[in-house]
SEVEXBA-760531 format. One line per field, with one value per atom (N, C-alpha, C, O, CB): residue number from 1; chain; atom name; x, y, z. Coordinates in Angstrom, 1 decimal. Glycine has a CB too. Example, Ala and Ser with C-alpha at 12.3 -4.5 7.8 and 13.67 -1.06 7.14 Angstrom:
<atoms>
pos: (1;1;1;1;1;2;2;2;2;2)
unit: (A;A;A;A;A;A;A;A;A;A)
site: (N;CA;C;O;CB;N;CA;C;O;CB)
X: (13.2;12.3;13.2;14.2;11.3;12.8;13.7;12.9;13.4;14.1)
Y: (-5.7;-4.5;-3.3;-3.3;-4.5;-2.2;-1.1;0.0;1.1;-0.6)
Z: (7.8;7.8;7.8;8.5;9.0;7.1;7.1;7.9;8.0;5.7)
</atoms>
This chain:
<atoms>
pos: (1;1;1;1;1;2;2;2;2;2;3;3;3;3;3;4;4;4;4;4;5;5;5;5;5;6;6;6;6;6;7;7;7;7;7;8;8;8;8;8;9;9;9;9;9;10;10;10;10;10;11;11;11;11;11;12;12;12;12;12;13;13;13;13;13;14;14;14;14;14;15;15;15;15;15;16;16;16;16;16;17;17;17;17;17;18;18;18;18;18;19;19;19;19;19;20;20;20;20;20;21;21;21;21;21;22;22;22;22;22;23;23;23;23;23;24;24;24;24;24;25;25;25;25;25;26;26;26;26;26;27;27;27;27;27;28;28;28;28;28;29;29;29;29;29;30;30;30;30;30;31;31;31;31;31;32;32;32;32;32;33;33;33;33;33;34;34;34;34;34;35;35;35;35;35;36;36;36;36;36;37;37;37;37;37;38;38;38;38;38;39;39;39;39;39;40;40;40;40;40;41;41;41;41;41;42;42;42;42;42;43;43;43;43;43;44;44;44;44;44;45;45;45;45;45;46;46;46;46;46;47;47;47;47;47;48;48;48;48;48;49;49;49;49;49;50;50;50;50;50;51;51;51;51;51;52;52;52;52;52;53;53;53;53;53;54;54;54;54;54;55;55;55;55;55;56;56;56;56;56;57;57;57;57;57;58;58;58;58;58;59;59;59;59;59;60;60;60;60;60;61;61;61;61;61;62;62;62;62;62;63;63;63;63;63;64;64;64;64;64;65;65;65;65;65;66;66;66;66;66;67;67;67;67;67;68;68;68;68;68;69;69;69;69;69;70;70;70;70;70;71;71;71;71;71;72;72;72;72;72;73;73;73;73;73;74;74;74;74;74;75;75;75;75;75;76;76;76;76;76;77;77;77;77;77;78;78;78;78;78;79;79;79;79;79;80;80;80;80;80)
unit: (A;A;A;A;A;A;A;A;A;A;A;A;A;A;A;A;A;A;A;A;A;A;A;A;A;A;A;A;A;A;A;A;A;A;A;A;A;A;A;A;A;A;A;A;A;A;A;A;A;A;A;A;A;A;A;A;A;A;A;A;A;A;A;A;A;A;A;A;A;A;A;A;A;A;A;A;A;A;A;A;A;A;A;A;A;A;A;A;A;A;A;A;A;A;A;A;A;A;A;A;A;A;A;A;A;A;A;A;A;A;A;A;A;A;A;A;A;A;A;A;A;A;A;A;A;A;A;A;A;A;A;A;A;A;A;A;A;A;A;A;A;A;A;A;A;A;A;A;A;A;A;A;A;A;A;A;A;A;A;A;A;A;A;A;A;A;A;A;A;A;A;A;A;A;A;A;A;A;A;A;A;A;A;A;A;A;A;A;A;A;A;A;A;A;A;A;A;A;A;A;A;A;A;A;A;A;A;A;A;A;A;A;A;A;A;A;A;A;A;A;A;A;A;A;A;A;A;A;A;A;A;A;A;A;A;A;A;A;A;A;A;A;A;A;A;A;A;A;A;A;A;A;A;A;A;A;A;A;A;A;A;A;A;A;A;A;A;A;A;A;A;A;A;A;A;A;A;A;A;A;A;A;A;A;A;A;A;A;A;A;A;A;A;A;A;A;A;A;A;A;A;A;A;A;A;A;A;A;A;A;A;A;A;A;A;A;A;A;A;A;A;A;A;A;A;A;A;A;A;A;A;A;A;A;A;A;A;A;A;A;A;A;A;A;A;A;A;A;A;A;A;A;A;A;A;A;A;A;A;A;A;A;A;A;A;A;A;A;A;A;A;A;A;A;A;A;A;A;A;A;A;A;A;A;A;A;A;A;A;A;A;A;A;A;A;A;A;A;A;A)
site: (N;CA;C;O;CB;N;CA;C;O;CB;N;CA;C;O;CB;N;CA;C;O;CB;N;CA;C;O;CB;N;CA;C;O;CB;N;CA;C;O;CB;N;CA;C;O;CB;N;CA;C;O;CB;N;CA;C;O;CB;N;CA;C;O;CB;N;CA;C;O;CB;N;CA;C;O;CB;N;CA;C;O;CB;N;CA;C;O;CB;N;CA;C;O;CB;N;CA;C;O;CB;N;CA;C;O;CB;N;CA;C;O;CB;N;CA;C;O;CB;N;CA;C;O;CB;N;CA;C;O;CB;N;CA;C;O;CB;N;CA;C;O;CB;N;CA;C;O;CB;N;CA;C;O;CB;N;CA;C;O;CB;N;CA;C;O;CB;N;CA;C;O;CB;N;CA;C;O;CB;N;CA;C;O;CB;N;CA;C;O;CB;N;CA;C;O;CB;N;CA;C;O;CB;N;CA;C;O;CB;N;CA;C;O;CB;N;CA;C;O;CB;N;CA;C;O;CB;N;CA;C;O;CB;N;CA;C;O;CB;N;CA;C;O;CB;N;CA;C;O;CB;N;CA;C;O;CB;N;CA;C;O;CB;N;CA;C;O;CB;N;CA;C;O;CB;N;CA;C;O;CB;N;CA;C;O;CB;N;CA;C;O;CB;N;CA;C;O;CB;N;CA;C;O;CB;N;CA;C;O;CB;N;CA;C;O;CB;N;CA;C;O;CB;N;CA;C;O;CB;N;CA;C;O;CB;N;CA;C;O;CB;N;CA;C;O;CB;N;CA;C;O;CB;N;CA;C;O;CB;N;CA;C;O;CB;N;CA;C;O;CB;N;CA;C;O;CB;N;CA;C;O;CB;N;CA;C;O;CB;N;CA;C;O;CB;N;CA;C;O;CB;N;CA;C;O;CB;N;CA;C;O;CB;N;CA;C;O;CB;N;CA;C;O;CB;N;CA;C;O;CB;N;CA;C;O;CB;N;CA;C;O;CB;N;CA;C;O;CB;N;CA;C;O;CB;N;CA;C;O;CB;N;CA;C;O;CB;N;CA;C;O;CB;N;CA;C;O;CB)
X: (-13.6;-13.8;-14.8;-14.6;-12.5;-15.7;-16.7;-16.1;-15.7;-18.1;-16.2;-15.7;-16.8;-17.6;-14.6;-16.9;-17.9;-17.2;-16.3;-18.7;-17.5;-16.8;-17.8;-18.9;-16.4;-17.4;-18.2;-18.2;-17.1;-17.8;-19.3;-19.3;-18.9;-18.2;-18.5;-19.4;-19.1;-18.7;-19.1;-20.3;-18.0;-17.5;-16.2;-16.0;-17.3;-15.4;-14.1;-13.2;-12.8;-13.4;-13.0;-12.1;-12.7;-12.2;-11.6;-13.9;-14.5;-15.0;-14.9;-15.7;-15.5;-16.0;-14.8;-15.0;-16.6;-13.7;-12.6;-12.0;-11.9;-11.5;-11.7;-11.1;-12.1;-11.7;-10.5;-13.3;-14.3;-14.5;-14.7;-15.6;-14.6;-14.8;-13.6;-13.8;-15.0;-12.4;-11.2;-11.2;-10.8;-9.9;-11.6;-11.7;-12.7;-12.5;-12.0;-13.9;-14.9;-14.5;-14.7;-16.2;-13.8;-13.3;-12.2;-12.1;-12.6;-11.6;-10.6;-11.2;-10.5;-9.5;-12.5;-13.3;-13.6;-14.1;-12.5;-13.4;-13.7;-15.2;-15.9;-12.9;-15.7;-17.1;-17.3;-17.1;-17.6;-17.7;-17.7;-19.2;-20.0;-16.9;-19.5;-20.8;-20.5;-19.6;-21.7;-21.2;-21.0;-22.1;-23.3;-21.1;-21.7;-22.6;-22.8;-21.9;-22.1;-24.1;-24.4;-25.7;-26.5;-24.4;-25.9;-27.2;-28.3;-27.9;-27.1;-29.5;-30.6;-30.6;-30.8;-32.0;-30.3;-30.3;-29.2;-29.4;-30.1;-28.0;-26.9;-27.2;-26.8;-25.6;-27.9;-28.2;-29.1;-28.9;-28.9;-30.1;-31.0;-30.2;-30.5;-32.1;-29.3;-28.5;-27.7;-27.6;-27.7;-27.0;-26.1;-26.9;-26.4;-25.3;-28.1;-28.9;-29.4;-29.6;-30.1;-29.7;-30.2;-29.1;-29.2;-30.9;-27.9;-26.9;-25.6;-24.8;-26.5;-25.5;-24.3;-23.1;-23.3;-23.8;-22.1;-20.9;-19.9;-19.5;-20.2;-19.5;-18.6;-17.2;-17.1;-19.2;-16.2;-14.8;-14.2;-14.2;-14.1;-13.7;-13.1;-11.7;-11.4;-14.0;-10.9;-9.6;-8.6;-8.7;-9.2;-7.5;-6.4;-6.9;-6.5;-5.7;-7.9;-8.4;-9.3;-9.6;-7.3;-9.8;-10.6;-11.8;-11.8;-9.7;-12.9;-14.2;-14.7;-14.9;-15.2;-15.1;-15.7;-17.0;-17.1;-14.8;-18.0;-19.4;-19.8;-19.8;-20.4;-20.1;-20.5;-21.8;-22.1;-19.4;-22.6;-23.8;-23.4;-23.5;-25.0;-23.0;-22.5;-23.6;-24.8;-21.7;-23.3;-24.2;-24.1;-23.1;-23.8;-25.3;-25.3;-26.2;-27.1;-25.9;-26.0;-26.7;-26.8;-25.9;-26.1;-27.9;-28.0;-27.8;-28.0;-29.4;-27.4;-27.1;-28.3;-28.0;-26.8;-29.5;-30.6;-30.9;-31.7;-31.9;-30.2;-30.4;-29.4;-29.6;-30.3;-28.4;-27.4;-28.0;-28.5;-26.1;-27.9;-28.5;-27.5;-27.8;-29.3;-26.3;-25.3;-24.2;-23.9;-24.7;-23.5;-22.4;-21.2;-21.1;-21.9;-20.5;-19.4;-18.0;-17.9;-19.6;-17.0;-15.7;-15.2;-15.3;-14.7;-14.5;-14.1;-12.6;-11.8;-14.4;-12.2;-10.8;-10.7;-10.9;-10.3;-10.4;-10.3;-9.2;-8.2;-10.0;-9.6;-8.6;-8.9;-9.8;-8.8;-8.0;-8.0;-9.3;-10.3;-7.5;-9.4;-10.7;-10.7;-9.7;-11.8;-11.8;-11.9;-11.8;-12.8;-13.2;-10.7;-10.4;-10.4;-10.4;-9.2;-10.3;-10.2;-11.5;-11.6;-9.6;-12.6;-14.0;-14.2;-13.8;-15.0;-14.9;-15.3;-16.6;-17.0;-15.4)
Y: (23.5;22.1;21.5;21.7;21.4;20.8;20.1;18.7;18.0;20.0;18.2;16.9;16.0;16.4;17.1;14.8;13.8;12.7;12.1;13.3;12.6;11.5;10.4;10.5;12.0;9.2;8.0;7.4;6.8;6.9;7.5;7.0;8.0;9.0;5.8;7.8;8.7;7.9;8.3;9.7;6.9;6.0;6.6;7.8;4.6;5.8;6.2;7.0;8.1;5.0;6.4;7.0;8.2;9.3;6.0;8.0;9.0;10.1;11.3;8.4;9.8;10.8;11.7;12.9;10.2;11.1;11.9;12.8;14.0;11.0;12.3;13.1;14.1;15.2;12.2;13.7;14.6;15.8;16.9;13.9;15.5;16.5;17.5;18.7;15.9;16.9;17.8;18.7;19.9;16.9;18.1;18.9;20.1;21.2;18.1;19.7;20.7;21.8;23.0;20.0;21.4;22.4;23.4;24.5;21.8;22.8;23.6;24.5;25.2;22.7;24.5;25.4;24.7;25.4;26.6;23.4;22.8;22.5;22.4;21.5;22.4;22.1;20.5;19.9;22.7;20.0;18.5;18.0;18.6;18.1;17.0;16.3;14.8;14.2;16.4;14.2;12.7;11.9;12.2;12.5;10.9;9.9;8.8;8.0;9.4;8.7;7.7;7.0;7.4;8.4;5.9;5.2;6.0;6.9;3.8;5.7;6.4;6.5;7.6;5.8;5.4;5.3;6.2;6.9;3.9;6.2;7.0;8.5;9.3;6.6;8.8;10.2;10.7;11.8;10.3;9.9;10.4;10.6;11.6;9.4;9.7;9.8;11.0;11.7;8.5;11.3;12.4;13.7;14.7;12.4;13.8;15.0;15.2;16.3;14.9;14.1;14.2;14.5;15.4;12.9;13.8;13.9;14.7;15.1;12.6;14.8;15.4;14.4;13.3;16.6;14.9;14.0;14.4;15.6;14.2;13.5;13.7;13.1;12.0;13.1;14.0;13.6;13.8;15.0;14.3;12.8;12.9;12.3;11.4;12.3;12.8;12.3;13.3;14.5;11.5;12.9;13.8;15.1;16.2;14.3;14.9;15.9;16.9;18.0;16.7;16.6;17.5;16.8;15.6;18.0;17.6;17.0;18.0;19.2;16.7;17.6;18.4;17.8;16.6;18.5;18.6;18.2;19.1;20.3;18.2;18.5;19.3;18.7;17.5;19.3;19.5;19.1;19.0;20.0;20.1;17.8;17.6;17.7;17.3;16.4;18.0;17.9;16.5;15.9;18.9;15.8;14.4;14.2;15.0;13.5;13.2;12.8;11.3;10.6;13.4;10.8;9.3;9.0;9.9;8.8;7.8;7.5;7.8;8.3;6.0;7.6;7.8;9.3;9.7;7.2;10.2;11.6;12.3;13.5;12.3;11.6;12.2;12.3;11.4;11.3;13.6;13.9;14.0;13.7;15.1;14.5;14.8;13.8;13.2;16.2;13.5;12.6;13.2;14.4;12.2;12.3;12.8;12.3;11.2;12.3;13.1;12.6;11.9;12.4;13.8;10.8;10.0;10.2;10.2;8.5;10.3;10.3;9.5;9.9;11.8;8.2;7.3;7.7;8.2;5.8;7.5;7.9;7.0;7.2;9.4;6.0;5.2;4.6;4.7;6.0;4.0;3.5;2.0;1.4;4.1;1.4;0.0;-0.8;-1.4;-0.3;-0.7;-1.4;-2.9;-3.6;-0.9;-3.4;-4.9;-5.6;-6.8;-5.2;-4.8;-5.4;-5.8;-5.2;-4.5;-6.9;-7.4;-6.8;-7.1;-8.9)
Z: (-13.0;-13.3;-12.3;-11.1;-13.4;-12.8;-12.0;-11.7;-12.6;-12.6;-10.5;-10.1;-9.6;-8.8;-9.0;-10.2;-9.7;-9.0;-9.6;-10.9;-7.7;-6.9;-6.8;-6.4;-5.5;-7.3;-7.2;-5.8;-5.4;-8.3;-5.1;-3.8;-2.7;-3.0;-3.6;-1.5;-0.4;0.8;1.9;-0.1;0.6;1.7;2.2;2.2;1.3;2.8;3.4;2.4;2.7;4.0;1.2;0.3;-0.4;-0.4;-0.7;-1.1;-1.8;-0.9;-1.3;-2.6;0.2;1.2;1.6;1.7;2.4;2.0;2.5;1.4;1.6;3.0;0.3;-0.8;-1.4;-1.7;-1.9;-1.5;-2.0;-1.1;-1.5;-2.3;0.2;1.2;1.2;1.3;2.6;1.1;1.1;-0.2;-0.1;1.1;-1.3;-2.5;-2.4;-2.8;-3.7;-1.8;-1.6;-0.6;-0.9;-1.0;0.4;1.4;0.7;1.1;2.6;-0.3;-1.0;-2.1;-2.8;-1.7;-2.2;-3.1;-4.4;-5.3;-3.3;-4.6;-5.8;-5.9;-4.9;-6.0;-7.1;-7.4;-7.4;-8.4;-8.8;-6.3;-6.1;-5.9;-5.2;-4.8;-6.7;-6.5;-6.3;-6.9;-7.8;-5.4;-5.1;-5.8;-5.7;-3.5;-6.5;-7.1;-6.1;-5.8;-8.5;-5.6;-4.5;-4.8;-5.6;-3.1;-4.0;-4.1;-3.3;-2.5;-3.5;-3.6;-3.0;-1.5;-0.9;-3.5;-0.8;0.6;1.2;2.2;1.1;0.6;1.0;0.8;1.6;0.3;-0.3;-0.6;0.5;0.9;-2.0;0.9;2.0;3.3;4.0;2.2;3.6;4.8;4.8;5.8;5.0;3.7;3.6;3.7;4.3;2.2;3.1;3.2;4.6;5.0;2.2;5.3;6.7;7.7;8.6;7.1;7.6;8.6;8.2;9.0;9.0;6.8;6.3;6.2;6.6;7.2;5.6;5.5;6.5;6.6;4.0;7.4;8.5;8.2;7.9;9.8;8.4;8.3;9.7;10.1;7.1;10.3;11.7;11.7;10.9;12.7;12.6;12.7;13.1;12.7;11.5;13.7;14.1;14.8;14.6;12.9;15.7;16.5;15.8;16.3;17.1;14.6;13.8;13.4;13.1;12.6;13.3;12.7;11.8;12.1;13.9;10.6;9.5;9.2;9.0;8.3;9.2;8.7;7.6;7.7;9.9;6.5;5.3;4.7;4.9;4.2;4.0;3.3;1.8;1.1;3.6;1.4;0.0;-1.0;-0.7;-0.1;-2.2;-3.3;-3.8;-4.0;-4.5;-3.9;-4.3;-5.5;-5.8;-3.1;-6.2;-7.4;-7.5;-7.0;-8.7;-8.0;-8.2;-9.7;-10.5;-7.7;-10.0;-11.4;-12.4;-13.5;-11.5;-12.0;-12.8;-13.1;-14.0;-12.2;-12.3;-12.4;-13.3;-13.6;-11.1;-13.8;-14.7;-16.1;-16.7;-14.7;-16.6;-17.9;-19.0;-20.1;-17.8;-18.7;-19.7;-19.6;-18.5;-19.6;-20.7;-20.6;-19.8;-19.7;-22.0;-19.2;-18.3;-18.9;-19.4;-16.9;-18.7;-19.0;-17.8;-16.7;-19.5;-18.0;-16.8;-16.7;-17.6;-17.0;-15.4;-15.0;-13.8;-12.7;-14.8;-14.0;-12.8;-11.8;-12.2;-13.3;-10.5;-9.5;-8.3;-7.6;-9.1;-8.1;-6.9;-6.5;-7.3;-5.7;-5.4;-4.9;-5.0;-5.3;-5.6;-4.8;-4.6;-5.9;-6.4;-4.0;-6.6;-7.8;-7.7;-8.7;-8.4;-6.5;-6.3;-6.4;-6.5;-4.9;-6.4;-6.5;-7.9;-8.9;-6.0;-8.1;-9.4;-9.9;-11.0;-9.4)
</atoms>
């Protein structure tokens, strides 16, 4: 199953990175500036004496060609 994580901030970045480390096929949907930053520096997950740096697969909204099935999962639902 392919997983699309919307955003690569604290929540999306953490759970997306954990899924990727577990061998899942993860892609992050991010804005252009964030995509450039992730390609240059990688996605860093730190805490509890551990640091993970990965080079995630990223995509921007304008690059999506096929329809996606949505399965909402947590995140910043309080935003309007």
